[in-house]
PLY file of the C-alpha trace (Angstrom):
ply
format ascii 1.0
element vertex 286
property float x
property float y
property float z
element edge 285
property int vertex1
property int vertex2
end_header
-54.94 -33.04 7.17
-52.49 -35.59 5.72
-49.01 -34.29 5.25
-48.94 -35.12 1.57
-51.70 -32.61 1.00
-49.83 -29.78 2.70
-48.68 -27.01 0.44
-44.98 -26.03 0.67
-43.38 -22.97 -0.79
-40.61 -23.64 -3.25
-37.08 -22.65 -2.25
-35.68 -20.14 -4.69
-32.20 -19.78 -3.19
-28.88 -20.99 -4.54
-26.53 -23.56 -3.09
-23.44 -22.19 -1.41
-20.43 -22.74 -3.67
-17.49 -24.84 -2.61
-15.57 -22.97 0.06
-11.90 -22.80 -0.90
-10.87 -21.75 2.62
-12.30 -24.63 4.63
-8.77 -25.61 5.59
-8.44 -22.39 7.58
-10.78 -23.77 10.26
-8.31 -26.58 10.92
-5.33 -24.21 10.91
-6.97 -21.76 13.28
-7.95 -24.50 15.73
-4.44 -25.98 15.78
-2.80 -22.57 16.26
-5.12 -21.90 19.22
-4.16 -25.24 20.78
-0.46 -24.45 20.38
-0.95 -20.98 21.88
-2.60 -22.52 24.94
0.48 -24.61 25.72
2.80 -22.28 27.59
5.93 -24.39 27.14
5.46 -24.65 23.37
4.66 -20.95 23.17
7.94 -20.06 24.88
10.06 -22.50 22.87
8.59 -21.49 19.52
8.60 -17.73 20.16
11.55 -16.67 22.32
14.59 -18.22 20.51
13.47 -16.99 17.06
12.77 -13.52 18.46
16.27 -13.35 19.93
17.75 -14.56 16.64
15.91 -11.91 14.60
16.61 -9.18 17.16
20.37 -9.88 17.05
20.44 -9.52 13.27
18.42 -6.30 13.43
20.97 -4.86 15.90
23.86 -5.91 13.64
22.32 -4.09 10.68
21.80 -0.99 12.81
25.37 -1.02 14.14
26.92 -1.46 10.71
24.94 1.44 9.26
24.78 3.87 12.17
28.00 3.35 14.15
30.98 4.38 11.99
33.59 2.94 14.36
31.94 -0.45 14.67
34.19 -3.19 13.32
32.14 -6.31 12.72
33.37 -9.38 10.81
30.48 -9.28 8.31
28.94 -7.21 5.55
25.31 -6.61 4.63
25.26 -8.38 1.29
23.35 -11.26 -0.33
25.37 -13.76 1.71
24.17 -12.08 4.92
20.53 -12.70 4.01
21.18 -16.25 2.84
22.92 -17.00 6.13
20.07 -15.46 8.07
17.55 -17.77 6.42
19.65 -20.92 6.71
22.95 -20.82 8.58
24.85 -23.74 10.06
27.43 -21.92 12.20
28.00 -20.09 14.51
24.29 -19.41 15.22
22.57 -22.34 13.52
19.26 -21.20 12.11
18.92 -24.81 10.95
18.47 -25.71 14.63
15.81 -23.02 15.09
13.93 -24.25 12.03
13.96 -27.76 13.47
12.85 -26.47 16.87
9.84 -24.62 15.46
8.94 -27.46 13.11
9.09 -30.14 15.80
7.16 -28.33 18.51
4.68 -26.94 16.02
4.07 -29.97 13.82
5.07 -33.27 15.42
1.59 -33.91 16.81
-0.55 -32.40 14.07
-1.48 -35.72 12.43
-0.12 -38.12 15.07
-2.55 -36.83 17.70
-5.45 -37.20 15.28
-4.44 -40.81 14.66
-4.04 -41.39 18.38
-7.49 -39.98 19.21
-9.20 -41.39 16.09
-10.00 -37.82 15.07
-8.82 -38.14 11.47
-11.92 -40.07 10.44
-14.03 -37.45 12.22
-12.36 -34.69 10.21
-12.95 -36.49 6.94
-16.58 -37.26 7.81
-17.20 -33.53 7.50
-17.57 -31.82 4.10
-13.81 -31.48 3.63
-11.45 -33.45 1.45
-8.09 -34.92 2.29
-6.53 -31.96 0.47
-8.33 -29.50 2.76
-7.13 -31.48 5.76
-3.53 -31.57 4.54
-3.45 -27.87 3.67
-4.91 -27.01 7.07
-2.21 -28.95 8.90
0.56 -27.75 6.59
-0.43 -24.11 7.09
0.19 -24.42 10.84
3.88 -25.21 10.42
4.13 -22.98 7.37
2.88 -19.92 9.26
5.26 -20.55 12.16
8.25 -20.95 9.85
7.23 -17.90 7.83
7.31 -15.88 11.05
10.87 -17.15 11.58
12.25 -16.80 8.06
10.19 -15.07 5.39
8.70 -12.11 7.26
11.85 -11.25 9.30
14.03 -11.64 6.21
11.99 -9.07 4.29
11.86 -6.75 7.32
15.64 -6.90 7.73
16.07 -6.08 4.06
13.71 -3.13 4.49
15.60 -1.99 7.60
18.88 -1.97 5.70
17.29 -0.02 2.85
16.06 2.64 5.26
19.48 2.99 6.92
21.65 3.02 3.81
21.72 4.84 0.49
20.06 3.80 -2.74
23.18 2.18 -4.18
22.52 -1.02 -2.23
19.01 -1.34 -3.66
20.21 -0.63 -7.20
22.79 -3.41 -6.92
20.54 -5.89 -5.04
16.98 -5.07 -6.14
16.37 -8.78 -6.73
17.08 -9.80 -3.13
13.42 -9.77 -1.95
12.55 -12.32 -4.63
15.46 -14.53 -3.55
14.39 -14.24 0.09
10.84 -15.23 -0.79
11.84 -18.12 -3.07
14.44 -19.51 -0.63
12.09 -19.25 2.34
9.21 -20.91 0.47
11.38 -23.84 -0.60
12.65 -24.49 2.93
9.20 -24.00 4.49
7.46 -26.38 2.10
10.04 -29.15 2.33
10.57 -28.94 6.10
6.84 -28.74 6.88
5.91 -31.68 4.64
8.78 -33.74 6.02
7.47 -33.17 9.55
3.91 -34.02 8.52
5.19 -37.15 6.78
6.61 -38.58 10.00
3.62 -37.34 11.99
1.34 -39.36 9.70
3.35 -42.56 10.16
2.76 -42.90 13.89
0.25 -42.11 16.60
3.02 -40.95 18.94
4.44 -37.43 18.40
7.72 -38.50 20.01
8.35 -41.06 17.29
7.52 -38.42 14.68
10.13 -36.15 16.29
12.73 -38.92 16.23
12.08 -39.63 12.55
12.31 -35.96 11.60
15.53 -35.47 13.59
17.02 -38.59 12.00
16.64 -37.02 8.56
17.24 -33.38 9.51
20.36 -33.95 11.62
21.37 -37.38 10.34
21.81 -36.70 6.63
24.51 -34.02 7.21
26.43 -36.55 9.30
26.15 -39.12 6.52
27.45 -36.53 4.07
30.49 -35.79 6.23
31.28 -39.50 6.42
30.92 -39.98 2.68
32.99 -36.88 1.99
35.84 -38.26 4.10
35.64 -41.56 2.24
35.33 -40.20 -1.29
37.42 -37.03 -0.72
34.89 -34.99 -2.71
31.87 -32.82 -1.98
29.96 -34.20 -4.96
28.07 -36.48 -2.56
26.39 -33.42 -1.01
22.99 -34.42 -2.41
22.57 -36.93 0.43
22.51 -34.06 2.94
19.36 -32.01 3.37
21.38 -29.10 4.72
23.81 -29.22 1.80
20.93 -29.11 -0.67
19.52 -26.05 1.06
22.93 -24.37 1.12
23.72 -25.15 -2.52
20.35 -23.93 -3.68
20.76 -20.79 -1.59
24.08 -19.94 -3.18
22.41 -20.22 -6.58
19.51 -17.97 -5.61
21.66 -15.34 -3.90
24.56 -15.43 -6.35
27.16 -16.56 -3.80
30.11 -18.89 -4.27
29.07 -22.55 -3.98
30.50 -24.71 -1.23
29.78 -28.02 -2.94
30.81 -29.57 -6.25
27.23 -30.01 -7.46
25.04 -27.83 -9.63
22.17 -26.00 -7.94
19.72 -27.69 -10.33
20.40 -31.08 -8.77
19.85 -29.65 -5.30
16.50 -28.27 -6.45
15.63 -31.58 -8.10
16.43 -33.45 -4.87
14.20 -31.16 -2.81
11.36 -31.40 -5.34
11.66 -35.20 -5.22
11.52 -35.05 -1.41
8.36 -32.91 -1.54
6.77 -35.29 -4.07
7.58 -38.28 -1.85
6.07 -36.57 1.19
2.89 -35.69 -0.70
2.57 -39.25 -2.02
2.89 -40.82 1.43
0.64 -38.22 3.07
-2.06 -38.75 0.46
-1.92 -42.50 1.02
-1.98 -42.21 4.82
-4.84 -39.70 4.94
-7.01 -41.33 2.30
-6.56 -44.69 4.01
-9.04 -43.53 6.67
-11.14 -41.25 4.46
-14.82 -41.99 4.81
-16.62 -42.84 1.58
-19.49 -40.40 1.30
0 1
1 2
2 3
3 4
4 5
5 6
6 7
7 8
8 9
9 10
10 11
11 12
12 13
13 14
14 15
15 16
16 17
17 18
18 19
19 20
20 21
21 22
22 23
23 24
24 25
25 26
26 27
27 28
28 29
29 30
30 31
31 32
32 33
33 34
34 35
35 36
36 37
37 38
38 39
39 40
40 41
41 42
42 43
43 44
44 45
45 46
46 47
47 48
48 49
49 50
50 51
51 52
52 53
53 54
54 55
55 56
56 57
57 58
58 59
59 60
60 61
61 62
62 63
63 64
64 65
65 66
66 67
67 68
68 69
69 70
70 71
71 72
72 73
73 74
74 75
75 76
76 77
77 78
78 79
79 80
80 81
81 82
82 83
83 84
84 85
85 86
86 87
87 88
88 89
89 90
90 91
91 92
92 93
93 94
94 95
95 96
96 97
97 98
98 99
99 100
100 101
101 102
102 103
103 104
104 105
105 106
106 107
107 108
108 109
109 110
110 111
111 112
112 113
113 114
114 115
115 116
116 117
117 118
118 119
119 120
120 121
121 122
122 123
123 124
124 125
125 126
126 127
127 128
128 129
129 130
130 131
131 132
132 133
133 134
134 135
135 136
136 137
137 138
138 139
139 140
140 141
141 142
142 143
143 144
144 145
145 146
146 147
147 148
148 149
149 150
150 151
151 152
152 153
153 154
154 155
155 156
156 157
157 158
158 159
159 160
160 161
161 162
162 163
163 164
164 165
165 166
166 167
167 168
168 169
169 170
170 171
171 172
172 173
173 174
174 175
175 176
176 177
177 178
178 179
179 180
180 181
181 182
182 183
183 184
184 185
185 186
186 187
187 188
188 189
189 190
190 191
191 192
192 193
193 194
194 195
195 196
196 197
197 198
198 199
199 200
200 201
201 202
202 203
203 204
204 205
205 206
206 207
207 208
208 209
209 210
210 211
211 212
212 213
213 214
214 215
215 216
216 217
217 218
218 219
219 220
220 221
221 222
222 223
223 224
224 225
225 226
226 227
227 228
228 229
229 230
230 231
231 232
232 233
233 234
234 235
235 236
236 237
237 238
238 239
239 240
240 241
241 242
242 243
243 244
244 245
245 246
246 247
247 248
248 249
249 250
250 251
251 252
252 253
253 254
254 255
255 256
256 257
257 258
258 259
259 260
260 261
261 262
262 263
263 264
264 265
265 266
266 267
267 268
268 269
269 270
270 271
271 272
272 273
273 274
274 275
275 276
276 277
277 278
278 279
279 280
280 281
281 282
282 283
283 284
284 285
């Protein structure tokens, strides 16, 4: 019997709607690859764990050991310094460590192995791809900053009286906002350099040039101009100035926190613009 005379039953189902979590497949695969690399697993996990554990012990000693004399107080400045401190224990270095080992090869390796076009040949958009890669670094940094910061705040609440919470009830919101700003800008900056090369080492060099180089440039300009109003050229100074605004601490730079926020927003916009151009350059027309 000819095929055109065959009778077929009509399909009465419905098409599956657009899946808003398709990026999670990319994130999950990249996190599994990072977990399989023992060296990366040790570098990304052990130093941050030690850093968080030390702060947890400090909070316990201050609250539970009356005779303990420590040169610090549990106040908004303590939590700002925990999230982004320069000295003596530079959390800025830990953020760079996690960002580099977790994100330097996310896009660079795809460019090296011609896998980016394979990703985009699937039913995902460049936005899904970018969110999936961004979430990898974002999750790692959240485990270093956001989650421990909230847990330390909770620890202090459990060990002290209610007066601290009444005076600093807004601290969790500041911790969340400050962490999100640093995570977004640092992650996108790493992805930016990862998208510009097929070699993760070059991406690392580019990220380090901005992360560690801009504070050096600021110190040089400050010595020349004899003012801290040039702090906007430093990524670290922008983070610090914005942090003092969010946590209500005394500013260390002669610039308003709004301009620090504007600089970081401009950096994020630049990263998104370049990433969109780099990813869509190899996007397959469907």
